[in-house]
Structure formats: C-alpha cells, structure tokens
C-alpha positions in Angstrom: -0.2 0.0 -0.1 2.9 2.1 0.5 3.9 2.0 -3.1 0.3 2.7 -4.1 0.3 5.9 -2.0 3.9 6.5 -3.4 2.9 6.7 -6.9 -0.3 8.9 -6.4 1.9 11.4 -5.1 4.2 10.8 -7.6 1.5 11.1 -10.5 0.3 14.7 -8.7 3.4 16.3 -8.9 4.3 14.8 -12.5 1.0 16.6 -13.8 1.9 20.1 -12.1 5.4 19.8 -13.6 4.1 19.2 -17.0 1.6 21.7 -16.6 3.8 24.3 -15.7 6.3 23.7 -17.9 4.2 23.9 -20.7 3.5 27.7 -19.8 7.0 28.2 -20.9 6.6 29.2 -24.5 9.9 27.4 -25.4 9.5 24.0 -23.9 5.7 24.0 -25.3 6.6 25.0 -28.6 9.0 22.0 -28.9 6.7 19.5 -27.4 2.9 19.4 -27.0 2.6 22.9 -29.1 4.0 20.4 -32.5 0.6 18.4 -32.1 -2.0 20.6 -30.5 -3.4 24.0 -30.1 -4.9 25.7 -27.1 -8.2 27.2 -26.3 -8.8 30.8 -25.3 -12.2 32.7 -24.3 -12.0 35.9 -25.8 -15.0 38.2 -25.0 -17.1 34.7 -24.9 -16.0 33.9 -28.8 -13.7 30.4 -28.1 -11.1 29.6 -30.6 -7.9 27.6 -30.7 -4.6 29.5 -31.2 -0.7 28.4 -30.8 -0.1 29.3 -27.6 1.2 27.8 -23.9 -0.7 27.4 -21.0 -2.4 29.8 -19.4 -1.4 30.5 -15.6 -3.5 29.1 -12.9 -5.3 31.5 -10.6 -8.3 31.5 -8.4 -10.4 33.5 -10.7 -9.8 30.9 -13.6 -10.6 27.7 -12.0 -14.1 28.9 -11.6 -16.1 27.8 -14.4 -19.5 25.9 -15.6 -20.2 23.9 -12.6 -17.9 24.8 -10.0 -19.5 28.5 -10.3 -22.6 27.1 -9.2 -20.9 25.2 -6.0 -18.6 28.6 -5.3 -22.0 30.7 -5.6 -23.6 28.1 -3.0 -20.9 28.4 -0.9 -20.9 32.2 -0.5 -24.3 32.5 -0.7 -26.1 29.4 0.2 -29.4 28.8 -1.9 -29.8 32.6 -1.9 -32.1 32.9 -5.5 -31.0 36.4 -6.4 -27.5 36.1 -5.7 -27.1 32.8 -7.1 -29.1 33.7 -10.6 -32.0 32.1 -10.2 -33.9 28.7 -9.1 -31.8 26.8 -11.0 -29.1 26.6 -8.2 -31.5 23.9 -6.4 -30.3 21.3 -9.1 -26.9 21.2 -7.2 -26.8 19.6 -3.8 -25.3 20.8 -0.7 -22.6 18.7 0.9 -19.5 19.5 -1.6 -20.2 23.4 -1.3 -20.3 23.6 2.5 -17.7 21.3 2.7 -15.8 23.8 0.7 -17.2 26.6 2.7 -16.0 24.8 5.9 -12.3 24.0 5.3 -11.9 27.8 4.0 -9.7 26.7 1.2 -9.7 28.9 -1.9 -10.4 27.9 -5.2 -7.2 26.2 -5.9 -7.3 24.4 -2.6 -10.0 22.6 -3.4 -7.9 20.8 -6.7 -5.7 19.4 -3.7 -8.5 18.1 -1.6 -10.5 16.7 -4.4 -7.5 14.7 -5.7 -6.9 13.7 -2.0 -10.3 12.6 -1.8 -9.7 10.6 -5.1 -6.6 9.2 -3.8 -8.0 7.9 -0.5 -11.3 6.4 -2.2 -8.9 4.1 -4.5 -6.8 3.1 -1.6 -10.1 2.0 0.3 -11.4 0.2 -2.8 -8.6 -1.5 -3.5 -8.2 -2.5 0.1 -12.0 -3.6 0.0 -12.1 -5.8 -3.1 -8.5 -6.5 -4.9 -5.9 -8.7 -3.8 -2.8 -7.0 -2.1 -0.8 -8.2 -5.2 -2.7 -6.2 -7.5 -3.2 -3.1 -6.0 0.0 -0.9 -7.4 -1.1 -1.9 -11.0 -4.5 -1.2 -10.5 -3.8 2.1 -8.8 -1.7 2.9 -12.2 -4.9 1.8 -14.1 -7.2 4.4 -12.1 -4.5 7.0 -12.9 -4.4 5.8 -17.0 -8.1 6.8 -17.3 -8.4 9.8 -19.3 -11.1 11.1 -17.2 -8.9 12.1 -14.2 -9.3 15.7 -14.8 -12.7 15.7 -13.0 -10.7 15.5 -9.9 -8.5 18.2 -10.1 -11.3 20.7 -10.6 -13.9 21.9 -8.4 -16.6 19.5 -9.1 -18.4 17.1 -6.8 -17.2 13.7 -7.9 -14.3 13.4 -5.5 -16.7 13.9 -2.6 -19.4 11.6 -4.1 -16.5 8.9 -4.8 -15.2 9.2 -1.3 -18.7 8.8 0.6 -19.5 5.8 -1.9 -16.3 4.0 -1.3 -17.0 4.1 2.4 -20.3 2.6 1.6 -18.8 0.1 -0.3 -16.1 -0.5 2.3 -19.2 -1.1 5.1 -20.7 -3.7 2.6 -18.1 -5.3 2.0 -17.2 -5.8 6.0 -21.0 -6.2 6.9 -21.2 -3.1 8.7 -24.6 -1.7 8.0 -23.7 1.6 9.8 -20.5 2.4 7.5 -22.7 1.7 4.8 -25.5 4.1 6.1 -23.3 6.7 6.4 -21.6 6.3 3.2 -24.7 6.1 1.1 -26.4 9.1 3.0 -23.4 11.5 2.8 -23.1 10.3 -1.4 -27.4 11.4 -1.5 -26.7 14.7 -0.4 -23.5 15.3 -2.7 -24.8 15.3 -6.1 -28.4 13.8 -7.4 -27.6 10.3 -8.8 -29.5 8.6 -6.0 -32.4 7.9 -8.4 -30.0 6.0 -10.8 -28.9 4.4 -8.0 -31.9 3.1 -6.7 -32.9 1.5 -10.0 -29.8 -0.2 -10.0 -30.2 -1.8 -6.9 -33.9 -3.0 -7.9 -32.1 -4.3 -11.0 -29.6 -6.1 -9.0 -31.9 -7.7 -6.5 -34.1 -8.7 -9.8 -30.8 -10.1 -11.3 -30.2 -12.2 -8.0 -33.6 -12.9 -7.2 -34.2 -15.5 -10.3 -31.4 -17.6 -8.5 -32.3 -17.7 -5.0 -36.3 -17.2 -5.8 -36.5 -15.7 -2.1 -38.9 -13.0 -2.9 -39.0 -11.9 0.7 -35.5 -11.7 1.3 -34.9 -9.5 -2.0 -37.7 -7.2 -0.8 -35.9 -6.8 2.6 -32.5 -6.2 1.1 -33.9 -4.0 -1.0 -35.5 -1.9 1.6 -32.3 -1.7 3.9 -29.9 -1.1 1.1 -32.2 1.9 -0.3 -33.2 3.4 3.2 -30.1 5.7 3.2 -31.0 7.1 -0.3 -34.2 7.6 0.6 -33.4 9.7 3.8 -30.5 11.7 2.0 -33.4 12.8 -0.7 -35.2 13.7 2.3 -32.5 15.9 3.9 -31.7 17.8 0.8 -35.3 18.3 0.1 -36.3 19.6 3.6 -32.7 21.6 3.5 -33.3 23.3 0.4 -37.0 23.8 1.4 -35.8 26.0 4.7 -33.4 27.8 2.1 -36.4 29.1 0.2 -37.0 26.6 -2.4 -40.6 26.3 -1.9 -40.8 22.8 -2.9 -40.3 19.6 -1.6 -39.1 18.8 -5.1 -37.5 21.5 -6.4 -34.3 20.2 -7.2 -36.3 18.1 -10.0 -38.5 20.8 -11.0 -35.1 22.5 -11.9 -34.1 20.0 -14.6 -36.3 21.6 -16.9 -33.3 24.0 -17.7 -31.3 21.2 -19.0 -33.8 20.2 -21.6 -33.6 16.4 -19.7 -36.4 15.4 -22.0 -37.2 11.7 -23.2 -36.7 11.5 -26.7 -35.4 9.2 -29.8 -31.6 10.2 -30.1 -30.7 12.1 -33.1 -27.3 12.7 -34.5 -24.5 12.1 -32.2 -23.2 15.3 -30.7 -21.5 17.1 -27.5 -20.6 20.2 -26.1 -17.0 19.6 -26.9 -14.7 17.7 -29.2 -12.4 17.0 -25.9 -15.3 15.1 -24.2 -16.9 13.5 -27.7 -14.1 11.0 -28.4 -14.0 9.7 -24.6 -17.8 9.3 -24.3 -17.9 7.4 -27.7 -15.5 5.4 -26.1 -17.7 4.8 -22.9 -20.6 4.1 -25.4 -18.2 0.9 -27.2 -15.9 -0.2 -24.6 -18.1 0.0 -21.6 -21.3 0.2 -22.1 -21.8 -2.5 -24.9 -19.4 -5.1 -23.0 -21.1 -4.7 -19.9 -24.5 -5.6 -22.1 -22.9 -8.5 -23.4 -21.5 -9.7 -19.9 -24.6 -9.0 -17.7 -27.6 -10.5 -20.3 -26.1 -13.9 -20.5 -25.6 -14.1 -17.2 -29.4 -13.3 -15.9 -30.5 -16.2 -18.5 -28.0 -18.6 -17.2 -29.4 -17.8 -13.5 -32.9 -18.8 -14.6 -31.4 -22.2 -16.0 -28.3 -22.5 -13.8 -28.9 -20.8 -10.8 -26.3 -22.6 -8.4 -23.5 -21.4 -10.9 -22.0 -17.9 -11.8 -22.3 -14.8 -9.6 -23.3 -15.6 -5.8 -26.0 -13.5 -4.0 -24.2 -13.9 -0.6 -20.8 -13.0 -2.0 -20.9 -9.2 -0.9 -18.1 -8.7 -3.9 -20.6 -10.5 -6.3 -23.6 -8.2 -5.7 -21.3 -4.9 -6.0 -20.2 -6.4 -9.2 -23.6 -6.6 -10.4 -24.7 -3.2 -8.4 -21.7 -1.5 -10.5 -22.4 -2.8 -13.7 -26.4 -1.9 -13.5 -25.4 1.9 -12.6 -23.2 2.3 -15.3 -25.7 1.1 -17.7 -28.5 2.9 -16.2 -26.3 6.3 -16.7 -25.3 5.4 -19.9 -29.0 5.0 -20.8 -30.0 8.3 -19.4 -27.6 9.9 -21.7 -28.9 8.2 -24.5 -32.6 8.4 -23.9 -32.8 12.1 -22.2 -30.4 14.2 -24.0 -31.7 13.8 -27.7 -27.8 12.4 -29.1 -25.9 14.7 -26.7 -23.2 12.5 -25.2 -22.4 15.5 -23.1 -21.3 14.4 -19.1 -21.4 10.6 -20.1 -17.7 9.7 -19.1 -18.0 11.8 -16.0 -21.3 10.0 -15.0 -19.8 6.6 -15.7 -15.8 6.7 -15.8 -15.7 9.4 -13.0 -17.7 6.8 -10.9 -16.7 4.5 -7.7 -18.9 2.2 -9.7 -16.4 1.9 -12.5 -13.4 1.5 -10.4 -15.2 -1.1 -8.6 -15.2 -3.0 -11.8 -11.9 -2.0 -12.9 -10.6 -3.5 -9.6 -12.7 -6.5 -9.2 -14.5 -7.6 -12.3 -11.4 -9.1 -14.3 -11.7 -12.2 -12.6 -14.9 -13.1 -14.3 -13.8 -11.7 -17.6 -10.5 -14.1 -17.8 -12.8 -17.2 -18.0 -13.6 -15.7 -21.2 -11.2 -17.3 -23.9 -8.4 -14.7 -24.7 -9.3 -14.9 -28.4 -13.1 -14.2 -28.0 -11.8 -11.2 -26.0 -9.4 -9.9 -28.8 -12.1 -10.2 -31.8 -15.0 -8.6 -29.6 -12.6 -5.9 -28.1 -11.1 -5.2 -31.7 -14.3 -4.8 -33.6 -15.9 -2.9 -30.9 -12.8 -0.2 -31.3 -13.0 -0.2 -34.7 -16.4 0.4 -34.7 -15.9 3.3 -32.0 -12.8 5.0 -34.2 -14.9 4.7 -37.6 -18.1 6.3 -35.6 -15.6 9.3 -34.5 -14.2 9.4 -38.1 -17.7 9.6 -40.0 -19.5 11.4 -37.1 -21.0 14.8 -38.6 -19.9 16.3 -35.2 -16.4 15.5 -35.0 -14.9 15.5 -38.6 -11.4 15.5 -38.8 -9.3 13.8 -36.3 -6.9 16.2 -34.3 -5.9 16.0 -30.3 -8.7 16.6 -29.2 -9.7 13.1 -30.0 -6.6 11.8 -28.2 -8.6 10.6 -25.2 -10.3 7.7 -27.1 -6.8 6.4 -28.1 -5.7 6.6 -24.1 -8.9 4.6 -23.3 -8.6 2.1 -25.4 -5.1 1.4 -24.3 -6.0 1.3 -20.9 -8.9 -1.2 -21.3 -6.6 -3.3 -23.7 -4.4 -3.4 -20.8 -7.0 -4.5 -18.3 -8.6 -6.9 -20.7 -5.4 -8.8 -21.4 -3.4 -8.3 -18.3 -2.8 -11.9 -17.7 -0.9 -12.3 -21.1 1.6 -9.3 -20.1 4.6 -10.3 -18.1 5.4 -8.2 -14.9 8.0 -5.9 -16.4 6.0 -5.5 -19.5 2.8 -4.9 -17.8 4.5 -2.3 -15.4 6.3 -0.5 -18.5 3.1 0.0 -20.4 1.3 1.2 -17.5 4.2 3.7 -16.9 3.8 5.2 -20.0 0.3 5.0 -20.2 0.1 6.9 -16.9 2.8 9.6 -18.5 0.7 10.2 -21.6 -2.4 10.8 -19.9 -1.0 13.1 -17.2 -0.1 15.3 -20.4 -3.7 14.6 -21.8 -4.9 15.7 -18.2 -2.7 19.0 -18.1 -4.4 19.8 -21.6 -7.9 19.3 -20.4 -6.9 21.4 -17.5 -5.7 24.3 -19.6 -8.6 24.2 -21.7 -11.2 24.2 -18.4 -9.2 27.1 -17.0 -9.4 28.9 -20.6 -13.1 28.7 -20.0 -13.5 26.4 -23.2 -16.4 24.3 -24.2 -16.8 22.3 -21.4 -15.6 18.5 -21.7 -17.8 17.2 -18.6 
C-alpha cells in the first residue's frame, strides 16, 4: 500500500510539473505545441490558438458547474445572488464542505485529488488482492477522465462517500454503509439511478435464489439511506427558500432532459466527445454483453455464476447496472448529445469497482474471443468518431479515446503480459495520460467548451 500511495503522490507532482512547463513558450512549442493548439476565450468567443498554457489563478479555476458550487459556498441557496432557482439542482454537501474548509478555489484541487486518492485506496483494500494494488492504482491514473478530480466538482466527494459505503458493505457494517450512502445522496443527484440499479441487482439475483421476501428486505435496507438523503436535501432546500420539496427535480427543465429518440450524435466539446464514444463502445456494450447472458443463465443454472451471498459479486452486479443506467439516461434524455457521459461513468466509484474486481470474470472468457470482440468494438468506435458529422477530422482533441482504448486493452489482457512489460506499459500510459490531463486542465482554465 505504501508504494501505491507513493505512486499517487508522484503522479500529482508530475501533473503539476507538466502543466507549469507547458506554460513556458519555448518548452511548449518544442513539445505539445507540435501536435495541438490551446483554447482561449476572448469576450465570449472561444477559439484555438498556438500559445502555451495559461497560468492558474483562483479566478480561472471557477467555471461552469464550479461556479454554482462556489455561489452556494458564498451565499447558500440565495436565489437572487445565485442567478435564479436553478441553483437548487446542485446538492449541498460539496459546497458546504468547501465553505467549512475555508480553502480558496485552488485549494479544492488538492482536496479533491486527496479524496480521489483515498477512495482508490479504500476500494483497493476492499475488493482487490494486495498483489494487484499498485498495478490497479496505475490503471486508475491512466484513465483519460481523471481531470474531473482536479477541478472544483463533486465527483471526488461522491466517490469518497460511496467508497465508504462499499467498504461498509464488504465488512458487513451497515452503519458505515448507511453513512456513506447518506452522504453520497446529499452530494449529487444520482440517487434515482442508484436506487434503480439496486432494484435491478435484486431482480438479477432473485431469479437465482427465488426468495422474494429476502429480496424485498434487502432492497429496503440497501435503498433506505438514499431515500433518507433525498429527504434531507429536500427539507434543507425548503428551509433555504426552494418553495417545494422536489425543487431539485423541477429545475431539471433548464437542462432540457426530456425523453426522446436520439438524433445525430454530438456533444458540448470535441475533447469530451471522443471519450464519450469510448464509453458507449468499450464500457456500455461490453457490460450489456456481460450481464444479459448471466441473467438468463441464472434462470437455468441458479447454482452457478455470480453469488448473491458474496458481497463482492453483489457490488459487481450493482456497478454494472449503475453504469448501464447512467449511459441509458444520457442516450434517452439528451437527444443524441453525449455530454457528461464519461463524467457520470468513468468518474464514478462503480467504474473503479469493476476496474478492480471484474477481471476475474472476464478472465474465464477465451482470450481469442476477447480480442475479437474488443477489436471490433474499438474499430466501430473509431469509425463512428471518424464519420460523425460532429467530430469531422481527427486532431489532438480526440486523443482521449486512444488512451482509453489502450488502458482497457491492458486491463482486459493483463494476464497475458509479463510483470515487466505490464509495468512499463502502465508507466507509459500514466505519463501520456498526465500530458492529456494537463491539456484538459488548461482548456478548463481558458473557459473553453466544457468537456464534462
């Protein structure tokens, strides 16, 4: 575990070293500037220019959703000062934690990365063999989505809270489980999808054990902290002047989340679009292929496969349904826009739960079959990126998908790599991903079209 912590610290310092060096015009022009341009925002006009990274300030770290959290930190849910009632779409735990900490905006970068790192350690200790800790920690740092843990967003807090709940579930400590999910439910509005995922997990196992009373009891106990958390948010916002117990649902109208048939694929940013396509083809599709056959085999062969009494197996099924649920929400309620998809999936504790605990189930699938399916899905993903009217020509803004493909390939075929090759490949991937992350971080500071 000590080496894992050292890796997380080293990655953090390498990120900052890269970011500050790319502020130097000479270094930037001779390195990253050879393959990319950077966003600038001049009087609301966003454009790409050939210039080094922008300096970090407390002012330019506050953009997009971070601005809403900063407003709650400063003014509570004062509608007049926060620009209207849409502020009630944002839950209170993260901005009030920010307020209590008295940290400046830049300080939240360090706090969020700390919470992310601790969450990884909790998950590794809970579900992964000790021998795999360092390698899996490196895999978590090779995901092209870690930028979200370096800006003042709620994902790190949510991940920490859910990781506590997962640890409580593994240890069979209902108090820790309850506390973790209660805190998670007042951090961000993910409870509805998580409740549905829990019910789907119970249904998945019900066809195996056929004990309806047990399924109902378990479902009630497992969803209880989420309903309590929603009640806490509702009552707290009501005390802040929301005027309605379900104001956080009513204000979703501002985001046009309406059930509809997806139109042509699009996004808010090119940087996010490629990664989001990767989630569709390399995460969502394989999880469907994983869970559907096991559901039907549970009917015909109830004593085989995933075990309801295993805390780890239950969490795997829950995580699969959670990621599928979030993806379906984006597909069905955004009219074809994939905006936020990787943030709601790759940046969740449930994705890391699968990253650390699912390979033993994929390991039973013949490597040749895995290679064929993975190759086909990767090719389909790249073809979609190439022919989509939104993305047009490839450039550096699409680089995230190649990092995701490489990282998932390492995870999928890890048992085929020697220890030395595995470590070298991971080392290279982490370095490359930190360069990509520094590029996204600078795009965020420049108030470009947001990638998440």
